ZAPA-520779 format. One record per residue (C-alpha): residue number from 1; x, y, z; residue in one letter. Coordinates in steps of 0.25 Angstrom, whole numbers. Layout:
N
+-----+-------+-------+-------+---+
:   k :    xx :    yy :    zz : r :
+-----+-------+-------+-------+---+
: NUM :     X :     Y :     Z : a :
...
+-----+-------+-------+-------+---+
END
This chain:
292
+-----+-------+-------+-------+---+
:   k :    xx :    yy :    zz : r :
+-----+-------+-------+-------+---+
:   1 :    -1 :    -1 :     1 : m :
:   2 :     7 :    13 :    -4 : t :
:   3 :     5 :    25 :     3 : v :
:   4 :     0 :    37 :    -3 : p :
:   5 :     8 :    50 :    -7 : a :
:   6 :     7 :    60 :     3 : p :
:   7 :     0 :    73 :    -4 : y :
:   8 :     9 :    83 :    -8 : p :
:   9 :    11 :    96 :     3 : p :
:  10 :     4 :   108 :     1 : t :
:  11 :     6 :   122 :     2 : v :
:  12 :     3 :   123 :    17 : d :
:  13 :    11 :   111 :    21 : e :
:  14 :    24 :   118 :    12 : q :
:  15 :    24 :   129 :    21 : r :
:  16 :    33 :   131 :    31 : s :
:  17 :    28 :   134 :    43 : p :
:  18 :    38 :   148 :    45 : l :
:  19 :    29 :   152 :    30 : l :
:  20 :    15 :   148 :    40 : r :
:  21 :    19 :   157 :    51 : a :
:  22 :    22 :   167 :    41 : a :
:  23 :     8 :   167 :    36 : i :
:  24 :     2 :   167 :    51 : w :
:  25 :    11 :   178 :    53 : v :
:  26 :     4 :   186 :    42 : a :
:  27 :    -9 :   180 :    46 : i :
:  28 :    -6 :   185 :    60 : g :
:  29 :    -2 :   199 :    56 : a :
:  30 :   -15 :   202 :    48 : l :
:  31 :   -23 :   200 :    61 : i :
:  32 :   -13 :   208 :    69 : a :
:  33 :   -14 :   218 :    59 : a :
:  34 :   -29 :   219 :    59 : a :
:  35 :   -30 :   218 :    73 : l :
:  36 :   -21 :   230 :    74 : v :
:  37 :   -29 :   238 :    63 : c :
:  38 :   -43 :   234 :    71 : v :
:  39 :   -37 :   240 :    83 : v :
:  40 :   -33 :   252 :    78 : w :
:  41 :   -46 :   254 :    70 : v :
:  42 :   -51 :   255 :    84 : l :
:  43 :   -44 :   262 :    93 : i :
:  44 :   -37 :   270 :    82 : g :
:  45 :   -42 :   284 :    78 : t :
:  46 :   -52 :   285 :    68 : q :
:  47 :   -45 :   294 :    56 : n :
:  48 :   -46 :   286 :    45 : g :
:  49 :   -48 :   272 :    52 : i :
:  50 :   -57 :   268 :    39 : v :
:  51 :   -46 :   270 :    28 : g :
:  52 :   -37 :   262 :    39 : r :
:  53 :   -45 :   252 :    40 : a :
:  54 :   -47 :   251 :    24 : f :
:  55 :   -31 :   250 :    23 : l :
:  56 :   -30 :   241 :    34 : t :
:  57 :   -39 :   231 :    27 : i :
:  58 :   -32 :   231 :    14 : l :
:  59 :   -19 :   230 :    20 : l :
:  60 :   -24 :   217 :    29 : l :
:  61 :   -30 :   212 :    16 : a :
:  62 :   -16 :   215 :     7 : g :
:  63 :   -10 :   208 :    18 : f :
:  64 :   -17 :   195 :    19 : g :
:  65 :   -18 :   194 :     3 : g :
:  66 :     0 :   197 :     4 : i :
:  67 :    -2 :   184 :    15 : s :
:  68 :    -9 :   176 :     5 : i :
:  69 :    -1 :   178 :    -5 : l :
:  70 :    13 :   175 :     2 : e :
:  71 :     8 :   161 :     7 : a :
:  72 :     4 :   158 :    -7 : h :
:  73 :    18 :   162 :   -11 : l :
:  74 :    25 :   156 :     3 : a :
:  75 :    27 :   142 :    -4 : p :
:  76 :    35 :   147 :   -15 : r :
:  77 :    45 :   156 :    -8 : r :
:  78 :    55 :   153 :     3 : p :
:  79 :    50 :   151 :    18 : t :
:  80 :    58 :   164 :    23 : w :
:  81 :    52 :   172 :     9 : f :
:  82 :    39 :   169 :    12 : a :
:  83 :    40 :   172 :    28 : l :
:  84 :    47 :   185 :    24 : a :
:  85 :    37 :   191 :    14 : s :
:  86 :    26 :   187 :    23 : m :
:  87 :    33 :   196 :    34 : g :
:  88 :    36 :   208 :    26 : s :
:  89 :    21 :   206 :    22 : w :
:  90 :    17 :   206 :    38 : v :
:  91 :    27 :   219 :    39 : v :
:  92 :    21 :   227 :    29 : a :
:  93 :     6 :   224 :    35 : l :
:  94 :    12 :   228 :    48 : i :
:  95 :    16 :   243 :    42 : i :
:  96 :     5 :   242 :    33 : g :
:  97 :    -4 :   242 :    46 : a :
:  98 :     2 :   253 :    55 : v :
:  99 :     2 :   264 :    41 : f :
: 100 :   -12 :   260 :    41 : i :
: 101 :   -15 :   265 :    56 : w :
: 102 :    -3 :   273 :    59 : m :
: 103 :    -8 :   287 :    62 : p :
: 104 :    -5 :   296 :    50 : e :
: 105 :     6 :   307 :    54 : r :
: 106 :     4 :   314 :    39 : h :
: 107 :    -6 :   318 :    30 : y :
: 108 :    -1 :   308 :    18 : f :
: 109 :     1 :   296 :    29 : g :
: 110 :    -7 :   287 :    21 : g :
: 111 :    -2 :   288 :     7 : i :
: 112 :    13 :   290 :    12 : g :
: 113 :    10 :   278 :    22 : r :
: 114 :     5 :   269 :    11 : f :
: 115 :    17 :   272 :     3 : m :
: 116 :    25 :   268 :    13 : q :
: 117 :    18 :   257 :    16 : f :
: 118 :    21 :   252 :     1 : l :
: 119 :    35 :   255 :     3 : l :
: 120 :    36 :   246 :    15 : i :
: 121 :    31 :   235 :     6 : v :
: 122 :    40 :   236 :    -4 : l :
: 123 :    53 :   236 :     5 : i :
: 124 :    47 :   223 :    12 : l :
: 125 :    46 :   216 :    -1 : q :
: 126 :    60 :   222 :    -7 : l :
: 127 :    66 :   216 :     6 : a :
: 128 :    60 :   203 :     3 : l :
: 129 :    61 :   202 :   -11 : l :
: 130 :    77 :   206 :    -9 : h :
: 131 :    79 :   194 :     3 : i :
: 132 :    72 :   186 :    -7 : r :
: 133 :    82 :   189 :   -18 : l :
: 134 :    93 :   190 :   -10 : y :
: 135 :    93 :   176 :    -3 : s :
: 136 :    91 :   170 :   -17 : k :
: 137 :   104 :   176 :   -20 : a :
: 138 :   110 :   171 :    -7 : l :
: 139 :   106 :   158 :   -11 : e :
: 140 :   113 :   156 :   -22 : r :
: 141 :   128 :   155 :   -14 : h :
: 142 :   128 :   154 :     0 : r :
: 143 :   140 :   155 :    10 : t :
: 144 :   144 :   161 :    23 : t :
: 145 :   145 :   176 :    18 : f :
: 146 :   132 :   176 :     8 : t :
: 147 :   125 :   171 :    19 : q :
: 148 :   130 :   182 :    29 : v :
: 149 :   126 :   193 :    19 : v :
: 150 :   114 :   187 :    17 : g :
: 151 :   107 :   187 :    31 : i :
: 152 :   113 :   202 :    32 : v :
: 153 :   108 :   207 :    20 : t :
: 154 :    95 :   202 :    21 : i :
: 155 :    96 :   205 :    37 : a :
: 156 :    99 :   220 :    30 : l :
: 157 :    89 :   221 :    21 : v :
: 158 :    78 :   218 :    31 : v :
: 159 :    83 :   227 :    41 : g :
: 160 :    84 :   239 :    28 : l :
: 161 :    70 :   235 :    25 : a :
: 162 :    66 :   238 :    40 : a :
: 163 :    72 :   251 :    39 : l :
: 164 :    66 :   258 :    28 : l :
: 165 :    52 :   250 :    33 : i :
: 166 :    53 :   258 :    47 : v :
: 167 :    55 :   271 :    41 : p :
: 168 :    43 :   270 :    33 : l :
: 169 :    33 :   267 :    45 : v :
: 170 :    38 :   274 :    54 : m :
: 171 :    42 :   288 :    48 : s :
: 172 :    30 :   296 :    51 : e :
: 173 :    33 :   293 :    66 : y :
: 174 :    48 :   292 :    67 : v :
: 175 :    60 :   299 :    62 : r :
: 176 :    71 :   292 :    56 : f :
: 177 :    85 :   296 :    59 : l :
: 178 :    97 :   300 :    49 : d :
: 179 :   104 :   287 :    55 : i :
: 180 :    92 :   277 :    51 : y :
: 181 :    93 :   280 :    37 : w :
: 182 :   108 :   278 :    37 : r :
: 183 :   106 :   264 :    44 : i :
: 184 :    96 :   262 :    31 : v :
: 185 :   106 :   264 :    22 : v :
: 186 :   116 :   256 :    28 : a :
: 187 :   107 :   244 :    29 : v :
: 188 :   103 :   246 :    14 : a :
: 189 :   118 :   249 :    10 : i :
: 190 :   121 :   235 :    17 : l :
: 191 :   109 :   226 :    11 : a :
: 192 :   113 :   231 :    -2 : a :
: 193 :   128 :   226 :     1 : v :
: 194 :   124 :   212 :     7 : g :
: 195 :   113 :   212 :    -7 : t :
: 196 :   124 :   213 :   -15 : a :
: 197 :   134 :   204 :    -8 : l :
: 198 :   126 :   190 :   -11 : i :
: 199 :   126 :   193 :   -27 : p :
: 200 :   141 :   196 :   -28 : l :
: 201 :   145 :   184 :   -21 : v :
: 202 :   136 :   175 :   -30 : n :
: 203 :   140 :   181 :   -42 : a :
: 204 :   155 :   178 :   -37 : l :
: 205 :   154 :   165 :   -30 : f :
: 206 :   139 :   159 :   -34 : a :
: 207 :   139 :   145 :   -43 : p :
: 208 :   134 :   149 :   -54 : r :
: 209 :   126 :   139 :   -63 : k :
: 210 :   135 :   132 :   -76 : p :
: 211 :   131 :   138 :   -89 : r :
: 212 :   133 :   130 :  -102 : p :
: 213 :   145 :   131 :  -111 : l :
: 214 :   144 :   136 :  -123 : a :
: 215 :   151 :   131 :  -134 : p :
: 216 :   163 :   139 :  -139 : h :
: 217 :   161 :   148 :  -152 : p :
: 218 :   174 :   138 :  -158 : h :
: 219 :   170 :   125 :  -153 : q :
: 220 :   163 :   116 :  -162 : a :
: 221 :   150 :   111 :  -158 : v :
: 222 :   150 :    97 :  -160 : q :
: 223 :   138 :    91 :  -165 : t :
: 224 :   133 :    78 :  -164 : a :
: 225 :   138 :    68 :  -175 : p :
: 226 :   126 :    65 :  -186 : p :
: 227 :   119 :    53 :  -185 : a :
: 228 :   124 :    41 :  -194 : p :
: 229 :   115 :    39 :  -206 : q :
: 230 :   108 :    25 :  -208 : q :
: 231 :   113 :    17 :  -220 : a :
: 232 :   105 :    13 :  -231 : w :
: 233 :   103 :    -2 :  -228 : p :
: 234 :   108 :   -12 :  -237 : t :
: 235 :   107 :   -25 :  -244 : y :
: 236 :   113 :   -37 :  -237 : v :
: 237 :   127 :   -35 :  -244 : d :
: 238 :   127 :   -21 :  -237 : g :
: 239 :   131 :   -14 :  -247 : y :
: 240 :   119 :   -13 :  -257 : t :
: 241 :   107 :    -4 :  -251 : p :
: 242 :    94 :    -8 :  -252 : l :
: 243 :    83 :    -4 :  -261 : p :
: 244 :    75 :     9 :  -257 : v :
: 245 :    59 :     7 :  -256 : m :
: 246 :    51 :    18 :  -262 : p :
: 247 :    48 :    26 :  -249 : d :
: 248 :    63 :    28 :  -245 : g :
: 249 :    66 :    16 :  -237 : t :
: 250 :    75 :     4 :  -239 : p :
: 251 :    69 :    -9 :  -245 : d :
: 252 :    72 :   -18 :  -235 : w :
: 253 :    64 :   -30 :  -242 : n :
: 254 :    76 :   -29 :  -251 : a :
: 255 :    87 :   -31 :  -239 : y :
: 256 :    79 :   -46 :  -239 : y :
: 257 :    75 :   -49 :  -252 : t :
: 258 :    89 :   -44 :  -259 : g :
: 259 :    78 :   -37 :  -270 : y :
: 260 :    71 :   -24 :  -269 : p :
: 261 :    57 :   -24 :  -265 : t :
: 262 :    54 :   -13 :  -276 : v :
: 263 :    59 :   -13 :  -290 : h :
: 264 :    63 :    -2 :  -298 : a :
: 265 :    54 :     1 :  -306 : p :
: 266 :    57 :    -1 :  -321 : a :
: 267 :    59 :    10 :  -332 : p :
: 268 :    48 :    14 :  -341 : e :
: 269 :    49 :    12 :  -354 : a :
: 270 :    49 :    22 :  -363 : p :
: 271 :    38 :    27 :  -372 : q :
: 272 :    38 :    22 :  -385 : q :
: 273 :    35 :    31 :  -396 : t :
: 274 :    23 :    28 :  -406 : s :
: 275 :    29 :    27 :  -421 : s :
: 276 :    17 :    32 :  -426 : a :
: 277 :    18 :    47 :  -432 : p :
: 278 :    13 :    56 :  -422 : g :
: 279 :    17 :    64 :  -412 : y :
: 280 :    26 :    58 :  -400 : e :
: 281 :    18 :    45 :  -401 : g :
: 282 :     4 :    52 :  -404 : f :
: 283 :    -5 :    47 :  -414 : p :
: 284 :    -3 :    57 :  -428 : p :
: 285 :   -13 :    67 :  -432 : p :
: 286 :   -23 :    62 :  -440 : p :
: 287 :   -24 :    64 :  -455 : p :
: 288 :   -28 :    75 :  -463 : l :
: 289 :   -44 :    74 :  -469 : p :
: 290 :   -43 :    73 :  -483 : p :
: 291 :   -43 :    85 :  -492 : r :
: 292 :   -54 :    86 :  -503 : p :
+-----+-------+-------+-------+---+
END
């Protein structure tokens, strides 16, 4: 008795526990943001509460749609990338809720905050894309040096993204000193140097795929010898060729009988011309009628 083969694992079974944890974190962040907004509605001021509630609904709906999309794309991505992508959208959700319900200090605060929110989302996605491409370059040629440089560079990129996001969120309430922007520039330079090091090391030391050798222009190209032609069959003596049938094939019956199967047609006898007077064998013309 044979045991039936087990069913192939489904997509849910293939997901790692970390990915499931990330999905639960997204669900928890969605619920927490909704509860905070509800509390803010109940105890906050009445200034623009309807518009903020509408923006909150749009924000939560957008985050829910992105979470569903991330869950569908997760099986085709590395686990760490799926986690990082989900985490970036959780950060964007929190910042969006803060922008919606934070009291405005400028007249054009709503439009300005919307542009700042889009810029923050762009920074998060660019940092995520940078880390994804950088990790692929890092996997090409792994050494102790490249691993150290890769870890430090990824940390610098994450720190640079955080240093750029914080002023966008707190610029209305906090004045950042000149030393802060000096640190931002220094971190950006170090991250750029680390980003350029790995491709340079790969170009110098990473193994390359072998390329097919092209033939030398002065080297004669060897061609395959022509196939030997089959000789025409002969009689038993090995010299006399067999006759040809009307269809062009050898007369194999003649090989056994010794005589050709189809004889050559006899030449036609020349046509005899009539000795009677006339023109080329035709009868002579009739005689003329008698004259009176």
